N, C-alpha and C positions, 0 to 999 in steps of 0.2 A: 862810609864809615870813617870816623876820625879818632885820633888819639892825641892826648896832650902829654908832652914829655918835659921834665925839668932836668937839665944837665947839672949833675952834682958839682962838677969842678967850677963852673961859672955861674950857676944859678939861673941861666937863661932858660926860657920856655920856648918850645917848638910845638907847633900843631902839624900833624901829618894826616893827610886825608886821601882816600881813594874813592873813585866813582866814575860815572859816565862822563865822557869828555864834554858834553853839553853843559853839565852842571859845574864841572871844575873850571872850564875855560871861561864861563860867564863870570867867574870870581877873580880872574887875573887882575893884577894891578895894572893901571894904565901904562906904566913903564914896560911891563912884560908884554902886554898886548901890542904895543907899538914897536917893540924890538924885533919883531918877526917870529918870536917864540910861538905865538898862537897859530900862525900860519904853518909853521913847521910841524907842530903837534897835529893839526888838522890833516895835513898831508900824510903823515905816518899812520894816523888812525884810519884814514881812507884806504891806504894800501893794505893794512891788515884786514879791515872789514871786507875789502874786495876779494880776499882769499877765504872769506867765510869764518874768520877768526873773531872771537869776542874781544872787545877792547875795553880797558879801564885805564884811567889816568891817575897818576899819583902826584901829589903836590905837598909842599912844605912851606910854612910861614913861621918866622921868628915872632914871638909875641912879647909885649912888655907886661909888666905887672898890672897895669890898669886894664888891659885887654883881658887878662886872665881873671881878674876880679869881676869883670862885667859878664862873665859867662853865667847863663841861667842853668844851673846844674839840675834843676827840677825837670828840665826837658831832656836830660841825658838818658840814654838807654841803660838798662841794668847790665 
């Protein structure tokens, strides 16, 4: 699930998304993946999963106007 938010004060756009770690981690920027963030998240998800808990990952991305304009809104859920 995703939501696009526009901050009134600055006009900046942010995309927030939640989902399975396999789907979210596959979309990390190269910088985030190389920083050790991916490994840390995978370790934490493994710990929770080992306890029988359901896991979801939450991510955020700042988007520029061109990226927002490129969204195909016909594919968005109601």
